[in-house]
C-alpha positions as CSV (number, residue, x, y, z in Angstrom):
1,K,-6.8,1.2,-30.1
2,S,-8.2,-1.5,-27.9
3,V,-8.5,-4.0,-30.8
4,T,-4.8,-3.3,-31.7
5,T,-3.5,-3.8,-28.2
6,T,-5.7,-6.9,-27.6
7,A,-3.9,-8.6,-30.4
8,I,-0.5,-8.3,-28.6
9,P,-1.4,-11.1,-26.0
10,A,-3.6,-12.8,-28.7
11,L,-6.9,-12.1,-26.9
12,H,-8.8,-11.3,-30.0
13,P,-11.8,-13.6,-30.9
14,S,-11.0,-16.7,-33.0
15,N,-12.8,-15.3,-36.1
16,A,-10.6,-12.1,-36.1
17,T,-8.2,-11.5,-39.0
18,V,-4.7,-10.5,-37.9
19,E,-2.3,-9.0,-40.4
20,G,1.3,-7.8,-39.9
21,N,3.7,-8.8,-37.1
22,I,4.0,-8.3,-33.4
23,F,7.5,-8.7,-31.9
24,F,8.2,-9.1,-28.2
25,E,11.9,-9.5,-27.2
26,G,12.6,-10.8,-30.7
27,T,9.8,-13.3,-30.7
28,E,7.0,-13.0,-33.4
29,L,3.8,-13.4,-31.3
30,T,1.3,-13.9,-34.0
31,S,2.9,-17.1,-35.1
32,L,2.6,-18.7,-31.6
33,S,0.0,-21.2,-30.6
34,Q,-2.4,-20.6,-27.7
35,K,-0.3,-22.9,-25.5
36,Q,2.9,-21.0,-26.4
37,M,1.2,-17.7,-25.7
38,R,0.5,-18.7,-22.1
39,A,4.2,-18.2,-21.4
40,Y,3.7,-14.5,-22.3
41,R,0.2,-13.7,-20.9
42,G,0.5,-12.4,-17.4
43,K,4.2,-13.5,-17.0
44,K,5.5,-11.0,-19.5
45,I,2.5,-9.0,-20.8
46,G,-0.1,-7.7,-18.3
47,L,-3.4,-6.1,-19.2
48,I,-5.8,-3.9,-17.2
49,F,-9.2,-2.8,-18.4
50,Q,-11.3,0.3,-18.3
51,E,-14.1,-0.9,-16.1
52,P,-12.6,-2.8,-13.2
53,G,-16.0,-3.8,-11.7
54,R,-16.6,-6.0,-14.7
55,S,-13.2,-7.6,-14.7
56,F,-13.8,-9.7,-11.5
57,D,-16.0,-12.7,-10.8
58,P,-18.7,-11.4,-8.3
59,L,-18.8,-14.8,-6.6
60,Q,-15.0,-15.0,-6.0
61,N,-13.2,-13.1,-3.2
62,I,-10.0,-11.2,-3.9
63,G,-7.8,-13.6,-2.1
64,S,-9.1,-16.5,-4.3
65,V,-8.5,-14.4,-7.5
66,F,-4.9,-13.9,-6.6
67,F,-4.4,-17.5,-5.5
68,E,-5.7,-18.7,-8.8
69,T,-3.4,-16.4,-10.7
70,F,-0.3,-17.4,-8.7
71,R,-1.1,-21.1,-9.2
72,N,-0.8,-20.6,-13.0
73,S,2.9,-19.8,-12.6
74,Y,3.6,-21.7,-9.4
75,P,1.4,-24.8,-9.2
76,Q,2.9,-25.9,-5.9
77,M,2.3,-22.6,-4.1
78,S,0.3,-22.9,-0.9
79,R,-2.6,-20.6,0.0
80,E,-0.6,-19.1,2.8
81,E,2.3,-18.2,0.5
82,A,-0.2,-16.7,-2.0
83,D,-1.8,-14.6,0.6
84,K,1.5,-13.1,1.7
85,K,2.4,-12.2,-1.9
86,T,-1.1,-10.8,-2.4
87,I,-0.8,-8.6,0.7
88,A,2.6,-7.3,-0.5
89,L,1.2,-6.5,-4.0
90,L,-1.9,-4.7,-2.7
91,D,0.3,-2.7,-0.3
92,E,2.5,-1.8,-3.2
93,V,-0.4,-0.4,-5.2
94,G,-1.7,1.6,-2.2
95,L,-4.8,-0.4,-1.1
96,P,-5.4,0.4,2.6
97,D,-5.1,-2.4,5.1
98,P,-4.8,-5.2,2.5
99,A,-4.5,-8.0,5.0
100,S,-8.1,-7.5,6.1
101,R,-9.5,-7.3,2.6
102,L,-8.6,-10.7,1.1
103,K,-12.0,-12.2,2.0
104,N,-13.9,-9.2,0.5
105,F,-15.8,-9.5,-2.8
106,P,-15.6,-7.1,-5.7
107,H,-18.8,-5.2,-4.7
108,Q,-17.2,-4.3,-1.4
109,F,-14.6,-2.1,-3.1
110,S,-14.8,1.3,-4.7
111,G,-14.0,1.8,-8.4
112,G,-10.6,3.2,-7.6
113,Q,-9.8,0.4,-5.2
114,L,-10.8,-2.2,-7.8
115,Q,-8.5,-0.6,-10.3
116,R,-5.6,-0.7,-7.9
117,I,-6.4,-4.4,-7.3
118,S,-6.5,-4.9,-11.1
119,I,-3.0,-3.3,-11.4
120,A,-1.7,-5.5,-8.6
121,L,-3.2,-8.6,-10.3
122,S,-1.5,-7.7,-13.6
123,L,1.8,-7.4,-11.8
124,A,1.4,-10.7,-9.9
125,Q,3.3,-12.8,-12.4
126,G,6.1,-10.1,-12.9
127,C,5.1,-8.8,-16.3
128,E,7.5,-6.5,-18.2
129,L,4.9,-4.8,-20.4
130,L,1.7,-3.5,-18.9
131,I,-1.2,-2.6,-21.3
132,A,-3.5,-0.1,-19.6
133,D,-6.7,0.1,-21.7
134,E,-8.4,3.3,-20.6
135,P,-7.9,2.5,-16.9
136,T,-9.3,5.8,-15.7
137,T,-12.5,6.1,-17.8
138,A,-14.9,5.1,-15.1
139,L,-13.2,7.1,-12.3
140,D,-13.6,10.7,-11.1
141,V,-10.8,13.1,-11.8
142,T,-9.2,12.9,-8.3
143,I,-9.0,9.1,-8.5
144,Q,-7.8,9.4,-12.1
145,A,-4.8,11.4,-11.0
146,Q,-4.0,8.8,-8.2
147,I,-4.1,5.9,-10.7
148,V,-1.9,7.7,-13.2
149,G,0.5,8.6,-10.4
150,L,0.6,5.0,-9.3
151,L,1.4,3.8,-12.8
152,A,4.1,6.4,-13.1
153,N,5.7,5.2,-9.9
154,L,5.4,1.5,-10.8
155,R,7.1,2.3,-14.2
156,K,10.1,3.6,-12.4
157,S,10.2,1.1,-9.5
158,R,9.6,-2.0,-11.6
159,K,11.1,-0.7,-14.8
160,L,7.9,-1.4,-16.6
161,S,7.0,-0.5,-20.2
162,I,3.5,0.8,-20.3
163,I,1.1,1.2,-23.2
164,F,-1.5,3.7,-21.9
165,I,-4.7,4.0,-24.0
166,S,-6.9,7.0,-23.4
167,H,-9.1,9.7,-25.1
168,N,-7.5,12.2,-22.8
169,I,-4.4,13.4,-24.6
170,D,-3.2,15.5,-21.6
171,L,-3.4,12.5,-19.4
172,V,-1.4,10.4,-21.9
173,A,1.3,13.2,-22.2
174,S,1.7,13.3,-18.4
175,L,2.6,9.6,-18.3
176,C,4.1,8.6,-21.6
177,D,7.4,9.3,-23.4
178,N,5.8,8.9,-26.8
179,I,2.3,9.3,-28.2
180,I,0.5,7.7,-31.1
181,V,-2.6,9.5,-32.2
182,M,-5.2,7.2,-33.9
183,Y,-8.4,8.0,-35.7
184,G,-10.7,5.5,-37.6
185,G,-8.4,2.7,-36.6
186,L,-5.4,4.2,-38.3
187,I,-2.4,6.1,-37.1
188,M,-2.6,9.9,-37.8
189,E,0.6,11.1,-36.1
190,K,3.2,9.8,-33.8
191,G,6.2,11.4,-31.9
192,S,7.5,12.3,-28.5
193,S,5.0,13.6,-26.0
194,E,6.8,17.0,-26.1
195,D,6.6,17.3,-29.9
196,I,2.9,16.1,-30.0
197,M,1.8,18.5,-27.3
198,N,3.8,21.5,-28.5
199,H,4.2,21.0,-32.2
200,A,1.3,18.9,-33.4
201,R,1.2,18.7,-37.2
202,H,-1.9,16.7,-38.1
203,P,-5.2,18.6,-38.0
204,Y,-6.9,15.8,-35.9
205,T,-4.1,16.1,-33.2
206,Q,-4.5,19.9,-33.3
207,A,-8.3,19.6,-32.9
208,L,-7.9,17.2,-29.9
209,L,-5.5,19.7,-28.2
210,A,-7.8,22.6,-28.9
211,S,-10.8,20.8,-27.5
212,S,-9.1,20.0,-24.2
213,P,-10.4,22.3,-21.4
214,R,-7.7,24.4,-19.7
215,F,-7.5,25.2,-16.0
216,G,-8.9,28.6,-15.2
217,T,-11.3,28.8,-18.2
218,H,-15.1,29.2,-17.6
219,Y,-18.0,28.4,-19.9
220,S,-19.4,31.9,-19.5
221,S,-16.3,33.6,-20.9
222,Q,-14.9,30.9,-23.3
223,K,-16.8,28.4,-25.3
224,L,-15.4,24.8,-25.3
225,V,-14.1,23.9,-28.7
226,A,-15.8,20.8,-30.3
227,I,-14.8,18.7,-33.3
228,P,-17.7,18.9,-35.8
229,G,-19.2,16.0,-37.7
230,R,-19.3,12.3,-36.9
231,V,-16.7,9.7,-36.3
232,T,-15.8,7.6,-39.3
233,A,-16.8,4.0,-39.6
234,P,-13.6,1.8,-39.6
235,A,-15.5,-1.1,-41.2
236,H,-16.3,1.0,-44.2
237,P,-13.2,3.2,-44.8
238,E,-13.3,5.8,-47.5
239,A,-10.4,6.9,-49.7
240,G,-7.9,9.4,-48.4
241,C,-7.6,10.7,-44.8
242,P,-10.4,9.4,-42.6
243,F,-10.5,12.7,-40.8
244,A,-11.1,14.7,-44.0
245,P,-14.9,15.0,-43.6
246,R,-14.5,16.7,-40.2
247,C,-11.3,18.7,-41.0
248,Q,-11.5,22.4,-41.6
249,F,-8.2,22.3,-43.6
250,A,-9.3,19.4,-45.9
251,K,-8.7,19.8,-49.6
252,E,-10.0,17.7,-52.5
253,E,-6.8,15.7,-52.6
254,C,-7.2,14.8,-49.0
255,R,-10.3,12.8,-49.9
256,K,-8.8,11.1,-53.0
257,M,-5.2,10.4,-52.5
258,E,-3.8,7.1,-51.1
259,F,-3.8,7.4,-47.3
260,E,-0.4,5.7,-46.9
261,C,1.1,8.5,-49.1
262,Y,-0.9,11.2,-47.2
263,R,0.2,10.2,-43.7
264,S,3.9,9.9,-44.6
265,A,4.0,13.6,-44.0
266,F,3.1,13.1,-40.3
267,I,4.7,9.8,-39.3
């Protein structure tokens, strides 16, 4: 999932092989040079990562990070102008007393605060598409809910398109209109959030939903469902459906037939 979305702003390593096409507002991105892509990174496509503490330079205070970002788009911008814009952005994402935090360094913020700063930084150049790569993974459930709520509000207020990557299918459904379920680097099923959550067709999607804990359940009365077996290795794919070795409904043809033909029933 992360590898796929990293290819959108062309942040994959130079030795990576990219196949297919990526269109953004009618422009085919994979054909652009690195210089041409700079017109899209940040300005049209923003990206936030799953571990905010590792996304910042520990020797650079937050005000300097934003100043550097603004100067990419507006080379003539003064530090005073940048600080005003930074305070407005940090206030928008709910960071308390932002004016007094510009000289603080990353280690002086909590994980949730750093993720809010990451979101503000991704919005600094007015992006239209925000890629959120597991932005709640390192946060506790209370802060998770706050970050998801923040993204939902920004989607409405800024009319953002958001690609939200997560292993938590319930979290995805609470934020997204459509869901793509991937396994082994391949798409298993896709559809509206309502259809996926209430009428899942692929056995992997059904297993994901069954393994999600439900409010009110307790380990002493109900055992948590787990998906048996090991995750497939995308670098060494086998014929057929990659989920077949772990699937309780798998038949012999699931392991032999061409996967493109197999998944046409679900996509």
